[in-house]
MITI-612953 format. One record per residue: x negated, y negated, z of N, C-alpha, C, O, CB in turn; residue number from 0; residue in one letter. Coordinates in steps of 0.2 Angstrom, whole numbers, plus 5000, padded with zeros to 4 digits. Glycine has a CB too. Layout:
<recs>
[[X,Y,Z],[X,Y,Z],[X,Y,Z],[X,Y,Z],[X,Y,Z],NUM,a]
...
</recs>
This chain:
<recs>
[[4995,5004,5001],[5000,5001,5001],[4995,4994,5001],[4990,4994,5004],[5005,5002,5007],0,m]
[[4998,4988,4997],[4995,4982,4997],[4997,4979,5002],[5003,4980,5005],[4995,4979,4991],1,a]
[[4993,4973,5004],[4996,4968,5010],[5003,4964,5008],[5007,4962,5011],[4989,4961,5012],2,k]
[[5002,4964,5002],[5009,4958,4998],[5015,4963,4999],[5020,4961,4999],[5008,4955,4989],3,t]
[[5014,4971,4999],[5021,4974,4999],[5025,4975,5005],[5023,4977,5010],[5019,4981,4997],4,d]
[[5031,4974,5004],[5036,4973,5009],[5040,4980,5010],[5045,4981,5014],[5040,4966,5008],5,v]
[[5039,4984,5007],[5043,4990,5006],[5037,4997,5005],[5032,4996,5001],[5049,4989,5000],6,s]
[[5039,5002,5007],[5035,5009,5006],[5036,5010,4999],[5042,5009,4997],[5039,5016,5010],7,c]
[[5030,5012,4995],[5031,5015,4987],[5035,5021,4986],[5039,5022,4981],[5024,5016,4984],8,i]
[[5034,5026,4993],[5034,5031,4991],[5044,5032,4994],[5049,5035,4991],[5027,5036,4994],9,n]
[[5045,5030,5001],[5051,5032,5003],[5056,5025,5004],[5061,5025,5006],[5051,5036,5011],10,c]
[[5053,5020,5001],[5056,5014,5002],[5059,5011,5009],[5063,5007,5009],[5061,5015,4997],11,g]
[[5055,5013,5014],[5055,5009,5021],[5053,5003,5022],[5048,5002,5019],[5051,5011,5027],12,e]
[[5057,4998,5024],[5053,4992,5025],[5046,4992,5029],[5046,4995,5034],[5058,4988,5027],13,l]
[[5042,4988,5027],[5036,4988,5031],[5037,4981,5035],[5040,4976,5033],[5029,4988,5026],14,v]
[[5034,4982,5042],[5035,4976,5046],[5028,4971,5044],[5022,4973,5044],[5035,4979,5055],15,n]
[[5029,4965,5041],[5024,4961,5040],[5021,4959,5047],[5024,4957,5051],[5027,4955,5037],16,v]
[[5014,4959,5047],[5010,4958,5053],[5008,4950,5053],[5003,4950,5050],[5004,4963,5053],17,v]
[[5009,4944,5054],[5008,4937,5054],[5002,4936,5059],[5002,4937,5065],[5014,4932,5057],18,v]
[[4997,4934,5055],[4990,4934,5059],[4991,4927,5064],[4995,4923,5064],[4982,4932,5053],19,p]
[[4986,4929,5069],[4987,4924,5075],[4983,4918,5073],[4979,4918,5068],[4984,4926,5082],20,k]
[[4984,4913,5076],[4980,4907,5076],[4973,4908,5079],[4972,4910,5085],[4983,4902,5078],21,t]
[[4968,4905,5075],[4962,4906,5078],[4960,4903,5085],[4964,4898,5086],[4959,4904,5074],22,n]
[[4957,4905,5089],[4956,4902,5095],[4953,4896,5095],[4954,4891,5099],[4953,4907,5099],23,l]
[[4948,4895,5090],[4945,4889,5088],[4948,4883,5086],[4948,4877,5088],[4940,4891,5084],24,k]
[[4952,4885,5082],[4957,4880,5079],[4962,4878,5084],[4965,4872,5082],[4959,4882,5073],25,k]
[[4964,4882,5089],[4968,4880,5093],[4966,4875,5099],[4969,4871,5101],[4970,4886,5095],26,r]
[[4959,4878,5100],[4955,4873,5105],[4954,4867,5103],[4955,4862,5107],[4948,4875,5105],27,f]
[[4953,4866,5095],[4952,4861,5090],[4958,4856,5092],[4958,4850,5094],[4951,4864,5082],28,g]
[[4964,4858,5090],[4970,4855,5092],[4971,4852,5098],[4974,4846,5099],[4975,4859,5090],29,k]
[[4970,4856,5104],[4971,4853,5110],[4965,4848,5112],[4966,4844,5116],[4972,4859,5116],30,v]
[[4959,4848,5110],[4955,4842,5111],[4956,4835,5107],[4955,4830,5110],[4949,4844,5109],31,v]
[[4958,4838,5100],[4961,4833,5097],[4967,4828,5100],[4967,4822,5101],[4963,4837,5091],32,t]
[[4972,4832,5102],[4978,4829,5107],[4974,4825,5113],[4975,4819,5113],[4983,4835,5110],33,v]
[[4970,4829,5117],[4968,4825,5122],[4965,4819,5121],[4965,4813,5124],[4963,4829,5125],34,l]
[[4960,4820,5115],[4955,4813,5114],[4961,4807,5111],[4960,4801,5112],[4947,4815,5106],35,f]
[[4967,4808,5109],[4971,4803,5106],[4974,4801,5112],[4974,4795,5113],[4978,4805,5099],36,i]
[[4976,4804,5117],[4979,4802,5123],[4975,4798,5126],[4976,4792,5128],[4981,4808,5127],37,l]
[[4969,4801,5127],[4964,4797,5130],[4962,4791,5128],[4960,4786,5131],[4960,4800,5131],38,s]
[[4961,4791,5121],[4960,4784,5118],[4966,4779,5120],[4964,4773,5121],[4958,4786,5111],39,a]
[[4972,4780,5120],[4978,4777,5120],[4977,4775,5127],[4979,4769,5128],[4984,4782,5119],40,a]
[[4976,4779,5132],[4975,4776,5139],[4970,4771,5140],[4970,4767,5144],[4974,4782,5145],41,l]
[[4965,4772,5137],[4960,4768,5137],[4963,4760,5135],[4962,4756,5139],[4954,4770,5132],42,t]
[[4966,4759,5130],[4969,4753,5127],[4974,4750,5134],[4973,4744,5136],[4974,4756,5119],43,v]
[[4978,4754,5135],[4983,4753,5142],[4979,4751,5147],[4981,4745,5150],[4988,4759,5145],44,v]
[[4973,4754,5149],[4969,4751,5155],[4966,4744,5154],[4965,4740,5159],[4962,4756,5156],45,a]
[[4965,4741,5147],[4962,4735,5147],[4968,4730,5149],[4967,4724,5151],[4960,4734,5139],46,l]
[[4974,4733,5149],[4980,4727,5149],[4984,4727,5157],[4987,4723,5160],[4987,4728,5143],47,f]
[[4983,4734,5159],[4989,4736,5165],[4983,4739,5170],[4978,4741,5169],[4995,4743,5162],48,t]
[[4987,4738,5176],[4982,4743,5182],[4986,4748,5183],[4984,4751,5189],[4981,4739,5189],49,s]
[[4991,4751,5179],[4995,4758,5179],[4991,4765,5179],[4993,4771,5182],[4999,4757,5172],50,y]
[[4986,4764,5175],[4982,4770,5172],[4976,4768,5177],[4976,4763,5181],[4980,4771,5162],51,v]
[[4970,4774,5177],[4964,4773,5180],[4960,4767,5177],[4962,4763,5173],[4960,4779,5180],52,g]
[[4954,4766,5179],[4949,4760,5178],[4948,4761,5171],[4950,4766,5168],[4942,4761,5182],53,s]
[[4946,4756,5167],[4944,4756,5160],[4937,4760,5159],[4937,4765,5155],[4942,4748,5159],54,f]
[[4933,4758,5164],[4926,4762,5162],[4928,4771,5164],[4924,4775,5161],[4919,4759,5167],55,m]
[[4932,4773,5168],[4934,4779,5167],[4937,4783,5163],[4936,4789,5161],[4936,4781,5170],56,t]
[[4943,4778,5160],[4945,4780,5153],[4940,4779,5148],[4940,4783,5144],[4952,4776,5151],57,c]
[[4935,4775,5147],[4930,4775,5142],[4926,4780,5141],[4924,4782,5135],[4926,4771,5143],58,l]
[[4924,4782,5148],[4921,4788,5148],[4925,4794,5146],[4923,4798,5142],[4917,4789,5154],59,g]
[[4929,4795,5148],[4933,4801,5148],[4933,4803,5139],[4932,4808,5136],[4941,4799,5151],60,a]
[[4935,4796,5136],[4937,4796,5129],[4930,4799,5125],[4930,4804,5121],[4939,4787,5127],61,t]
[[4925,4795,5127],[4919,4796,5123],[4916,4805,5124],[4913,4808,5120],[4914,4790,5127],62,i]
[[4918,4806,5131],[4916,4815,5132],[4920,4819,5126],[4917,4823,5122],[4921,4818,5141],63,v]
[[4928,4816,5126],[4931,4821,5123],[4930,4820,5114],[4931,4825,5110],[4939,4819,5125],64,l]
[[4927,4814,5112],[4926,4812,5106],[4918,4818,5104],[4917,4821,5099],[4924,4803,5105],65,l]
[[4914,4818,5109],[4908,4823,5107],[4912,4830,5108],[4909,4835,5105],[4900,4822,5112],66,m]
[[4916,4831,5111],[4920,4837,5113],[4923,4840,5106],[4922,4846,5103],[4925,4835,5118],67,v]
[[4927,4835,5104],[4930,4835,5097],[4925,4836,5091],[4927,4840,5086],[4935,4829,5097],68,k]
[[4921,4834,5090],[4916,4835,5085],[4912,4841,5085],[4910,4843,5080],[4911,4829,5084],69,k]
[[4911,4842,5091],[4907,4849,5092],[4913,4855,5091],[4911,4861,5089],[4903,4850,5099],70,s]
[[4919,4855,5092],[4924,4859,5090],[4925,4859,5084],[4925,4864,5081],[4930,4857,5092],71,a]
[[4925,4853,5081],[4925,4854,5072],[4921,4857,5069],[4922,4861,5064],[4925,4848,5069],72,d]
[[4915,4856,5071],[4909,4859,5069],[4909,4867,5069],[4906,4870,5066],[4902,4856,5072],73,e]
[[4912,4869,5074],[4912,4875,5076],[4917,4879,5070],[4916,4883,5067],[4914,4875,5086],74,m]
[[4924,4875,5071],[4928,4879,5066],[4927,4879,5058],[4929,4884,5054],[4935,4876,5067],75,s]
[[4923,4873,5056],[4920,4872,5050],[4916,4877,5048],[4917,4881,5043],[4916,4866,5050],76,s]
[[4911,4878,5053],[4905,4884,5051],[4908,4890,5049],[4906,4894,5045],[4900,4885,5058],77,s]
[[4914,4892,5052],[4916,4898,5051],[4919,4900,5045],[4920,4906,5044],[4920,4898,5055],78,e]
[[4920,4895,5041],[4925,4895,5033],[4918,4896,5030],[4917,4897,5024],[4931,4887,5029],79,q]
</recs>
């Protein structure tokens, strides 16, 4: 049977199609990207209000998440 077949050639029984799971590296990259965007937004908010942490803390977290994001992007692109 080929991977694209949906039924058995001999008996005609339907075959369960296996959906591949998302790659852990890609999922990690998406999570880090969302956290980076959230941290960048909180950094901008920290400039104008005191509802979030200090500006320097938010800026530090944003920079660290940017480095992690770039590293995760390189790991997932080297795999392809």
